[in-house]
C-alpha positions in Angstrom: 122.0 114.8 45.9 121.1 118.1 47.6 118.2 118.8 50.0 116.7 121.3 52.4 115.9 123.8 49.8 113.2 125.4 52.0 112.4 125.2 55.7 109.9 127.2 57.8 107.7 126.6 60.8 104.3 128.1 61.6 103.2 127.8 65.2 99.5 127.1 65.8 97.7 126.5 69.0 98.5 123.0 70.3 99.9 121.9 66.9 103.0 122.7 64.9 102.8 123.1 61.1 106.2 123.1 59.6 107.6 122.5 56.1 110.9 121.2 54.8 111.8 120.6 51.2 114.3 118.2 49.6 115.5 117.6 46.0 116.5 114.2 44.8 117.1 112.7 41.3 114.8 110.0 40.0 115.7 106.4 39.8 117.4 106.3 43.2 117.8 102.8 44.7 115.6 101.6 47.5 116.9 102.5 50.9 118.7 105.6 49.6 118.7 108.6 52.0 116.5 111.6 51.1 117.4 113.7 54.2 117.7 113.9 57.9 114.3 115.3 58.8 114.8 115.1 62.5 117.8 117.3 62.3 116.3 119.7 59.7 113.1 120.2 61.8 115.0 120.3 65.1 113.2 117.3 66.5 114.6 114.8 69.1 114.6 111.2 68.1 112.7 110.3 71.3 109.9 112.7 70.1 109.7 110.7 66.8 109.2 107.5 68.8 106.9 108.8 71.5 104.8 110.7 68.9 104.5 107.6 66.7 105.8 109.6 63.8 104.7 108.5 60.3 104.6 109.7 56.7 101.3 110.4 55.1 101.3 110.6 51.3 97.6 110.3 50.3 98.6 108.3 47.3 98.3 104.6 46.7 102.1 104.2 46.2 104.4 105.2 49.0 107.7 106.3 47.6 109.2 107.7 50.8 109.4 106.1 54.3 110.6 107.3 57.7 113.3 105.6 59.8 112.3 106.7 63.3 115.4 105.2 64.8 117.7 107.6 62.9 115.2 110.3 61.9 116.0 109.8 58.2 113.7 109.9 55.2 114.5 106.9 52.9 113.5 105.8 49.4 110.9 103.1 49.8 110.1 102.6 46.1 112.2 103.6 43.1 110.8 106.8 41.6 110.3 107.3 37.8 109.8 111.0 37.3 108.2 110.5 33.8 105.6 108.0 35.2 104.9 110.3 38.2 104.7 113.7 36.6 105.0 113.2 32.8 106.0 116.6 31.3 105.0 118.6 34.4 107.8 120.6 35.9 108.8 120.9 38.6 107.8 117.3 39.7 107.4 116.9 43.4 106.0 114.6 46.1 103.9 116.4 48.7 104.0 114.5 52.0 103.0 115.1 55.6 104.7 113.8 58.7 102.3 113.3 61.6 103.1 113.1 65.3 100.8 112.5 68.2 100.7 113.4 71.9 100.4 116.3 71.1 99.3 116.0 67.5 101.6 117.9 65.1 101.9 118.0 61.4 104.9 118.8 59.2 104.7 119.3 55.4 107.5 117.6 53.4 108.1 118.4 49.8 110.4 116.2 47.8 111.3 117.5 44.3 112.1 114.8 41.8 114.7 116.0 39.3 115.1 114.5 35.8 117.9 112.2 34.7 118.6 111.4 31.0 117.1 107.9 31.1 114.9 108.2 28.0 116.1 108.5 24.4 114.0 110.4 21.8 111.9 108.2 19.6 109.6 108.6 16.6 106.1 107.3 16.8 106.3 105.8 13.3 108.9 103.5 11.9 109.1 105.5 8.6 107.7 108.6 6.9 106.6 108.7 3.2 106.2 111.7 0.9 105.1 111.9 -2.7 106.5 115.2 -4.1 105.9 116.6 -7.6 109.0 117.1 -9.7 107.7 120.6 -10.3 107.8 121.5 -6.6 109.6 124.9 -6.4 112.6 125.5 -4.3 111.5 126.5 -0.8 108.6 124.2 -0.6 108.0 123.0 2.9 107.0 119.6 4.2 105.9 119.1 7.8 107.6 116.2 9.6 106.2 114.3 12.6 108.5 115.2 15.4 110.1 112.8 17.9 109.0 112.4 21.5 111.3 112.5 24.5 109.9 111.7 28.0 112.6 113.6 29.7 112.4 117.3 30.3 114.7 120.3 30.3 118.1 119.8 28.8 117.5 116.0 28.9 114.6 116.5 26.5 114.6 116.7 22.7 117.0 119.4 21.6 117.7 119.1 17.8 117.3 117.1 14.6 119.7 116.2 11.8 118.9 115.1 8.2 121.1 113.0 5.9 121.8 113.3 3.0 121.1 117.0 2.4 121.4 117.0 -1.4 117.8 118.2 -2.0 116.4 119.0 1.5 117.4 120.8 4.6 115.6 121.1 8.0 114.1 124.2 9.5 112.7 124.5 13.1 109.9 126.5 14.6 109.6 127.1 18.4 106.1 127.6 19.8 104.9 129.4 22.9 104.2 126.1 24.7 107.8 125.0 24.3 107.1 122.5 21.5 109.6 122.5 18.6 108.2 121.6 15.2 110.4 120.6 12.3 109.9 121.1 8.6 111.8 119.7 5.6 112.5 122.5 3.0 113.2 121.7 -0.7 116.5 123.5 -1.6 117.2 121.8 -5.0 114.6 121.0 -7.7 113.7 117.3 -8.1 114.0 115.5 -11.4 111.8 112.4 -11.7 113.6 111.2 -14.8 116.9 111.4 -13.0 115.9 109.7 -9.7 112.3 108.6 -8.9 112.8 107.4 -5.3 115.3 108.1 -2.6 115.6 107.8 1.3 116.6 110.2 3.9 117.6 109.6 7.6 116.1 111.9 10.2 117.8 111.8 13.7 116.4 113.3 16.9 119.0 114.3 19.5 118.5 115.2 23.2 120.8 117.4 25.4 121.5 114.9 28.2 124.8 113.4 29.2 125.5 111.1 27.6 123.6 112.2 24.5 120.7 109.9 23.4 119.1 109.9 20.0 116.4 108.2 17.8 116.0 107.9 14.0 113.4 107.4 11.4 113.6 106.9 7.6 111.9 109.3 5.2 111.0 107.7 1.9 110.4 110.3 -1.0 108.7 109.4 -4.2 109.0 112.0 -7.1 105.7 112.6 -9.0 104.9 114.5 -12.1 104.2 118.3 -11.8 102.0 119.6 -9.0 102.3 123.4 -9.0 100.4 124.6 -5.9 100.4 123.4 -2.3 97.4 123.6 0.1 97.1 126.7 2.2 95.1 126.9 5.5 92.8 129.8 6.0 94.3 130.3 9.6 97.5 129.3 11.1 96.0 128.9 14.6 92.5 127.8 15.4 91.0 128.0 19.0 88.2 125.9 20.5 86.6 125.5 23.9 84.9 122.4 25.3 83.2 121.7 28.6 84.6 118.7 30.4 82.4 115.6 30.4 81.0 116.6 27.1 79.4 113.7 25.3 81.3 111.8 22.6 80.8 113.1 19.1 80.7 116.7 20.2 82.0 119.1 17.5 85.0 121.3 18.5 85.9 123.2 15.3 86.5 122.9 11.6 89.8 123.6 9.9 90.0 124.5 6.2 92.7 124.6 3.5 92.5 125.4 -0.2 94.6 124.3 -3.2 94.8 126.3 -6.4 95.3 123.2 -8.5 92.6 121.4 -10.3 91.6 117.9 -10.3 93.4 115.4 -8.2 96.2 117.8 -7.4 93.7 120.2 -5.9 92.0 117.6 -3.6 93.1 118.2 0.0 93.0 115.7 2.9 93.4 116.4 6.6 95.1 114.5 9.4 96.5 115.1 12.8 100.2 114.9 12.8 102.4 114.0 15.8 99.6 112.2 17.6 100.4 111.5 21.2 98.4 109.0 23.3 96.7 111.7 25.2 95.4 113.2 21.9 94.5 110.3 19.7 92.2 108.8 22.4 90.2 112.0 22.6 90.1 113.7 19.2 89.6 112.8 15.6 89.5 114.8 12.3 87.4 114.2 9.3 89.9 113.8 6.4 87.5 115.2 3.9 86.1 118.3 5.5 88.6 119.0 8.4 85.9 118.8 11.2 87.5 118.0 14.6 85.2 115.9 16.9 85.4 114.5 20.5 85.8 110.7 20.7 86.8 110.3 24.4 85.9 111.6 27.9 87.5 114.9 28.7 88.4 115.5 32.3 89.6 119.0 33.3 91.3 117.7 36.4 93.6 115.6 34.2 94.3 118.0 31.3 92.9 121.5 30.9 94.6 122.3 27.6 95.3 120.5 24.3 97.2 121.5 21.2 96.7 119.7 17.9 99.0 119.9 14.8 96.8 119.6 11.7 98.3 118.9 8.3 96.6 119.4 4.9 98.0 117.5 1.9 97.0 117.3 -1.7 97.4 114.4 -4.0 100.6 115.7 -5.4 102.3 115.4 -2.0 102.3 119.2 -1.2 101.1 120.1 2.3 100.5 122.8 4.8 100.0 122.8 8.6 98.1 124.7 11.3 97.5 124.4 15.0 94.3 123.9 17.0 94.4 125.0 20.6 91.6 123.5 22.7 90.8 124.8 26.2 88.7 122.6 28.6 86.2 124.4 30.8 85.8 123.0 34.4 82.5 122.0 35.9 81.7 121.1 39.5 81.8 117.3 39.0 84.0 116.2 41.9 83.0 115.9 45.5 85.6 116.8 48.1 87.7 113.9 49.1 88.3 113.6 52.9 91.4 111.8 54.0 92.0 111.3 57.8 95.7 111.9 58.2 95.8 111.3 61.9 93.2 110.7 64.6 93.3 110.0 68.3 91.0 107.1 69.1 90.7 108.4 72.6 91.4 111.5 74.5 91.6 112.2 78.2 88.7 114.0 79.8 91.1 116.4 81.4 92.6 117.5 78.1 92.9 121.3 77.8 90.7 123.2 75.4 92.3 123.4 72.0 93.7 119.9 72.0 94.0 118.5 68.5 91.9 115.4 68.1 92.3 114.7 64.4 93.9 116.1 61.2 92.3 115.8 57.9 93.2 116.5 54.3 90.4 117.6 52.0 91.0 117.6 48.3 88.7 118.8 45.5 90.3 118.6 42.1 87.9 121.1 40.6 89.1 124.7 40.0 88.2 128.1 41.3 85.1 128.1 43.4 84.3 124.5 42.4 87.5 123.5 44.3 87.2 125.7 47.4 86.0 123.6 50.3 84.5 124.5 53.7 84.2 121.9 56.5 81.8 121.9 59.5 80.9 119.5 62.3 77.7 118.6 64.3 76.4 121.2 66.6 76.1 121.0 70.4 79.4 119.1 70.8 82.5 120.5 72.5 84.6 120.5 69.4 85.5 122.9 66.6 87.1 122.4 63.2 89.7 124.9 61.8 91.9 125.1 58.7 95.5 125.9 59.5 96.4 125.8 55.8 94.9 125.1 52.4 93.3 121.7 52.1 94.2 120.8 55.7 91.8 120.8 58.6 92.2 120.1 62.3 89.5 119.0 64.8 90.1 120.4 68.2 88.4 120.5 71.6 86.5 123.7 72.3 85.9 123.2 76.0 86.8 120.7 78.8 85.3 117.2 78.5 83.6 115.1 81.1 83.6 111.4 80.6 80.9 110.8 83.2 78.6 113.0 81.2 79.5 111.7 77.7 81.9 108.8 77.4 82.2 108.9 73.6 81.4 111.1 70.6 80.4 110.2 67.1 81.5 113.3 65.1 80.4 113.9 61.6 82.6 116.1 59.5 80.8 117.6 56.5 82.9 119.2 53.7 81.2 121.1 50.9 82.6 123.0 47.9 81.4 126.4 46.6 80.3 125.1 43.2 76.8 125.5 41.9 75.2 123.2 42.8 77.4 122.5 45.7 78.8 119.0 46.2 79.7 117.6 49.6 81.1 114.5 51.4 81.3 113.5 55.0 83.4 111.4 57.3 82.4 110.0 60.7 84.9 110.0 63.5 84.4 108.0 66.7 86.2 109.4 69.7 86.3 107.8 73.1 86.9 109.9 76.2 89.4 108.2 78.5 88.8 108.4 82.2 90.6 110.4 84.8 90.2 109.5 88.5 88.2 112.6 89.4 85.3 110.9 91.3 85.5 109.4 94.7 83.4 106.3 95.5 79.9 107.1 96.8 78.1 104.8 99.2 74.4 103.9 98.5 73.5 105.2 102.0 74.8 107.8 104.4 74.9 105.2 107.1 74.1 101.5 107.5 72.5 99.6 110.3 72.5 95.8 110.5 71.2 93.2 112.9 72.7 89.9 113.9 71.4 87.3 116.3 73.7 86.5 119.2 75.5 83.1 119.3 76.1 83.5 115.6 78.7 81.3 113.8 82.1 83.1 113.3 82.4 84.0 109.7 78.7 84.7 109.3 78.0 87.3 106.6 76.2 90.1 108.4 75.7 92.8 105.9 77.0 94.2 102.6 78.0 97.8 102.0 78.0 99.0 98.4 79.7 102.0 96.9 79.8 103.0 93.3 82.3 105.1 91.4 81.3 107.1 88.3 84.7 106.6 86.8 85.6 103.6 84.6 88.0 100.7 84.6 90.7 100.8 87.2 89.5 104.2 88.5 86.1 102.7 89.3 87.4 99.5 90.9 86.3 99.9 94.6 88.1 98.2 97.5 86.6 98.2 101.0 88.8 98.8 104.0 87.9 98.6 107.7 88.9 101.7 109.5 91.0 101.2 112.6 88.9 101.8 115.7 88.2 100.0 119.0 85.1 98.6 120.7 85.4 98.6 124.5 89.1 98.8 124.1 89.3 95.9 121.7 90.2 96.5 118.0 87.1 96.4 115.8 88.9 93.9 113.5 88.5 91.3 116.2 84.7 91.7 115.9 84.1 92.0 112.2 85.9 91.9 108.9 85.2 93.5 105.5 85.7 91.8 102.2 87.9 94.1 100.1 86.3 93.0 96.8 82.5 93.0 97.5 82.0 94.9 100.8 80.6 91.9 102.7 80.8 92.4 106.4 81.4 89.2 108.3 81.4 88.4 112.0 84.8 87.3 113.3 83.5 86.1 116.6 80.3 84.9 118.2 78.4 87.8 119.8 76.8 87.6 123.2 73.9 90.0 123.7 74.3 90.0 127.4 77.9 91.3 127.0 77.6 93.6 124.0 74.3 95.0 122.7 75.6 97.1 119.8 78.7 98.8 118.3 79.6 100.9 115.3 82.6 101.3 113.1 83.6 103.0 109.8 84.2 101.4 106.4 86.3 103.2 103.8 85.7 102.7 100.1 88.8 103.4 98.0 89.1 103.3 94.2 92.0 102.0 92.2 93.0 105.3 90.6 96.3 107.1 91.0 96.2 108.8 93.4 93.3 106.9 94.9 90.1 108.6 96.1 88.0 107.4 99.0 85.0 108.0 101.1 83.8 106.7 104.5 80.5 105.4 105.9 79.4 104.5 109.4 78.0 101.0 110.0 76.1 100.2 113.2 75.8 96.5 114.2 73.0 95.7 116.7 73.0 92.4 118.5 69.6 90.7 118.8 68.9 88.6 121.8 68.3 84.9 121.7 66.7 82.8 124.4 70.0 81.2 125.3 69.8 81.6 129.1 67.6 79.5 131.3 66.0 81.2 134.3 68.1 81.2 137.5 66.5 80.5 140.8 67.7 82.8 143.5 65.4 81.7 146.2 65.0 79.2 147.7 68.7 78.3 147.6 69.3 74.8 146.2 72.2 73.0 148.0 73.3 69.6 146.9 73.8 68.2 150.4 70.9 69.7 152.3 67.2 69.5 152.7 65.3 72.8 152.7 62.1 72.9 154.7 59.4 75.5 154.9 57.1 75.2 157.9 53.4 75.8 157.6 51.3 75.7 160.8 48.2 73.5 160.8 46.2 76.6 161.7 47.1 78.3 158.4 44.2 79.8 156.6 43.4 79.7 152.9 45.9 81.8 150.9 48.6 81.4 153.5 52.0 82.5 152.0 54.3 79.5 152.3 57.2 80.9 150.4 58.1 82.7 147.2 60.2 81.4 144.3 62.5 84.2 143.2 64.1 83.8 139.7 65.8 86.0 137.1 66.6 85.6 133.4 69.6 87.5 132.0 68.0 87.6 128.6 65.9 90.6 127.5 62.5 91.3 126.2 60.0 88.4 126.1 62.9 86.0 126.5 63.1 87.3 130.1 59.4 87.1 130.9 59.0 84.4 133.6 56.1 82.3 134.5 55.7 79.8 137.4 53.7 76.6 137.6 53.5 73.7 140.0 54.8 70.7 138.3 54.5 68.1 141.2 53.1 68.2 144.6 52.5 65.7 147.4 49.0 67.1 147.7 48.0 69.3 144.7 44.9 70.3 146.4 46.8 72.0 149.2 49.2 74.4 147.4 49.3 76.6 144.4 51.9 78.9 142.8 51.3 82.3 141.4 52.0 82.1 137.6 53.5 85.7 137.6 55.0 86.2 141.0 56.1 82.7 142.1 54.3 82.9 145.4 53.3 79.5 146.9 50.1 79.7 148.9 47.6 77.3 150.4 44.4 76.9 148.5 42.4 75.3 151.4 42.5 75.1 155.2 45.3 72.8 156.5 43.9 69.8 158.5 45.3 67.2 160.9 45.1 64.7 158.1 47.6 66.4 155.9 51.0 64.8 156.0 53.7 66.6 157.8 56.2 66.2 155.0 55.1 67.9 151.7 57.3 68.1 148.6 56.7 70.6 145.8 58.3 70.9 142.4 58.0 74.3 140.8 59.0 75.0 137.2 60.2 78.5 136.2 59.8 79.0 132.4 60.7 82.0 130.3 58.7 83.2 127.2 61.4 82.6 124.6 61.1 80.4 121.5 61.9 77.7 122.3 61.4 78.4 126.0 63.9 77.5 128.7 63.1 76.5 132.2 64.5 75.8 135.7 63.1 73.5 138.3 63.2 74.1 142.1 62.2 71.5 144.7 60.7 72.8 147.9 60.1 70.8 151.1 57.3 72.0 153.2 56.7 70.8 156.8 53.1 70.9 158.0 53.6 71.1 161.7 52.9 73.2 164.7 56.1 72.4 166.7 59.8 72.4 166.0 60.4 68.8 167.3 57.9 67.5 164.8 59.9 69.0 162.0 63.2 67.7 163.3 62.0 64.2 163.8 60.3 64.1 160.4 63.3 65.3 158.4 66.1 63.6 160.4 65.1 60.0 159.7 66.5 60.0 156.3 69.7 61.6 157.5 70.4 59.1 160.3 69.7 56.2 158.1 72.0 57.4 155.4 74.8 58.0 158.0 74.5 54.6 159.5 74.9 52.9 156.2 78.0 55.0 155.4 79.6 54.1 158.8 78.9 50.5 158.4 80.6 50.4 155.0 83.6 52.3 156.4 84.0 49.9 159.3 83.8 46.8 157.1 86.5 48.2 154.8 88.6 49.3 157.7 88.3 45.9 159.4 89.4 44.0 156.3 92.3 46.3 155.6 93.7 47.2 159.0 95.4 45.4 161.7 94.0 45.3 165.2 96.1 48.2 166.3 94.4 50.5 163.9 91.0 49.1 165.0 91.7 49.9 168.6 92.9 53.4 167.6 89.7 54.0 165.6 87.5 52.9 168.5 89.3 55.4 170.8 88.8 58.2 168.3 85.1 57.4 167.9 84.5 57.4 171.7 86.3 60.8 172.0 84.1 62.3 169.3 80.9 61.0 171.0 81.9 62.6 174.3 82.6 65.9 172.6 79.3 66.0 170.7 77.4 65.2 173.9 79.0 68.1 175.7 78.1 70.4 172.8 74.5 69.3 172.8 74.2 70.2 176.5 75.3 73.7 175.9 72.8 74.1 173.0 69.8 73.2 175.0 70.7 75.4 177.9 70.7 78.4 175.6 66.9 78.2 175.0 67.1 79.5 171.4 64.1 81.3 170.0 63.7 81.5 166.3 62.4 84.9 165.1 61.2 85.4 161.6 62.7 88.5 159.8 61.5 90.2 156.6 64.2 92.6 155.2 64.0 94.2 151.7 64.5 91.6 149.0 65.4 91.3 145.4 64.2 94.1 143.0 64.0 92.8 139.5 65.4 95.5 137.1 64.0 93.6 134.1 60.5 92.4 133.5 60.6 89.1 135.5 57.3 89.8 137.3 58.6 88.5 140.7 57.8 90.1 144.1 59.9 93.1 145.2 60.8 91.4 148.5 61.8 88.1 150.0 62.0 86.3 153.4 65.1 85.3 155.4 65.6 84.4 159.0 68.0 85.1 161.9 68.5 83.0 165.0 68.8 85.0 168.2 71.4 83.6 170.6 72.0 84.1 174.3 75.1 85.9 175.5 76.8 82.6 176.4 76.1 81.0 173.1 79.5 81.6 171.5 80.5 78.1 172.3 77.5 76.5 170.7 77.4 74.9 167.3 75.0 77.5 165.9 76.5 80.1 163.6 75.4 82.6 161.0 75.9 81.9 157.3 75.0 84.0 154.3 73.5 81.9 151.4 71.7 83.4 148.5 71.9 86.9 149.9 70.2 86.1 153.3 71.1 84.8 156.8 70.1 81.2 157.6 70.6 79.0 160.5 73.2 76.2 160.0 73.1 73.3 162.5 76.0 70.8 162.7 75.2 67.2 161.8 76.4 65.8 165.1 74.4 68.4 166.9 71.2 67.4 165.2 71.9 63.8 166.1 72.5 64.7 169.8 69.4 66.9 169.7 67.3 64.1 168.3 68.5 61.7 171.0 68.1 64.1 173.8 64.6 65.0 172.8 63.6 61.3 172.9 65.3 60.4 176.2 65.1 63.5 178.4 62.3 65.5 176.9 64.3 68.7 177.4 62.1 70.9 175.3 59.4 72.5 177.5 57.6 74.6 174.9 56.7 72.7 171.7 55.3 75.8 170.1 57.4 77.6 167.6 57.0 80.7 165.4 54.7 80.6 162.4 57.4 80.2 159.8 60.8 78.7 160.6 63.4 77.5 158.1 66.0 74.9 159.2 68.9 73.6 157.1 70.1 70.2 158.2 73.3 69.1 156.5 73.7 65.5 155.6 
């Protein structure tokens, strides 16, 4: 076996067209090596694997296969040269090796050489002649030759005839390489001596070893026939158009015989009839007319040669040749075979990238077989022909998957015949995505609102970004950018779902502490490398009515009684006091209104619904009770509304002692009950020693309190009302812009008294010790130490229980 007869490479843009030739004998066993194509083409074995190398034959039977692991061409099916090529020489397989990424094509020619595997054979078992005994020496008799499927030296080379007493063989070589054989009479025949005899004709080829075939010739000697038939021409020529209808007349051969009667009657027949002749042509035995009986196809055979024999009744014969040329017509459409095609191509592929390789075959000849291919317009592709019958489809410009994700390309191939015939093939090409687009948010910025006191984990808002890319490159993930809100990481306030962009609250918001904040969300795709974009999200906290009003004035103390003094001479509209309250909520949730819920005498007092001022609604009379209790409700405007309640004690009196006596009864009664309980428990639990000790302590305390009360009454304390600037509501509470508080003026020697300043609720009030009030009460009753019962218009006294 020998190979690599021819090797060349032609470089073409983005594809390589190379050719390598091998020569192998026929009948090689399966798996036999044809050649090392990787080595011969200079290709690396890794390239064969990565390029998915494969052999394309275009035929139904694949005789050659590629071993990509070793880079070898192997016999896949046993090759019979005679079945593949018949008499055509040289006989070759024309293959293509296709690689991808990038797409490359190599042409492989494998020549199949003949081996002597066919012996010559005759198409008939025997040949019969009837020869007149008067046949002259030198008379010729045409013999049907043998057939040998082999070619070259392995084909038919010679004949031999035995015995050679009367006949010898002569050969004639023709221009088409066919060798005809004739039997020549060299010794006269004598019917009376021998009427019948048999000869053995042997056909011999030139192979090694020599193969042969034989046929018997039976000769019958007849009475005298002096003249043999003679053709008017030794060579006849005829022309016929392929696809001509059956029965079409080609030509007529003619032979004449000088004899008369039966010896002068000539019959015609086709000698040496091969299968490819007897199925297409016939001859009229009587008149020599040759007619068409089969379908002629130029693409199969363009030339025929018939050997015609004319024989008379006496056994004499003559021969001639008829050469028939078939004219081609444009009866075949181009056949498009897709040798290789990329199902998808990257949108970033450079211009000129090979997308598909096609083989277009038109078996017609000349212009009828010349093919031109074109594709649809307005698409970024072009089709070119790097060599005969081969076309490549390439990109003409850069692609953009976002503009066009796939192309349906129609390749139209037409021949140059008249009329032109064409065929088409549709190619579907997907454009694979490259991560060249960053995610884009639906808005430039987002703003969301959430009610305070929300549940942690509440979904607040959803950001949405889209990516024009596809698949993984378009898969968007959402990430919360690192930032801080009031020094606290924003991740402790909100979280972002990476999959769907849902923003959730991590904590419960308080409008009074945080009214709004902003942060950035990043949308990142899944490409490599990833692309991203940012958007600002602002969260605004909406207020809820979650805070009740707070009463700032009057101050509510759990263990005290608050009293506001109204003189009996007060006119209508007299300002008793003002309820001052605030609400830390905002908006209408902080709008406050005041109403009088309970009152000892509803006809005497009213409260301003907007400012909380408590005023008299009629003239105070002597019949009005000294002790008046008012309950004022402060309510905001929220939904639902919240409220606060303040209790106000009002003393209707003109003198200070009246107030003290009225509001001290309850205090003394409560104290006596407490002491009694204490003493009873102490008496049951202690011994007499502890009882005596307790009595001594109580007596000491009594003496001390009596001394303090004497000092207080000597100081002649006047109580002066004072009106400093008060609360200023920065919201929309609707309260008055000032308030009232009081100072007690002391004499210079009052530092030892039980009166002291205290600041409660942002103002100064007078605080009187419990024991002092008790002594004061007793002193007023026993000694009448107070000379002037009159007091200022408005005095406030806190008496601790």
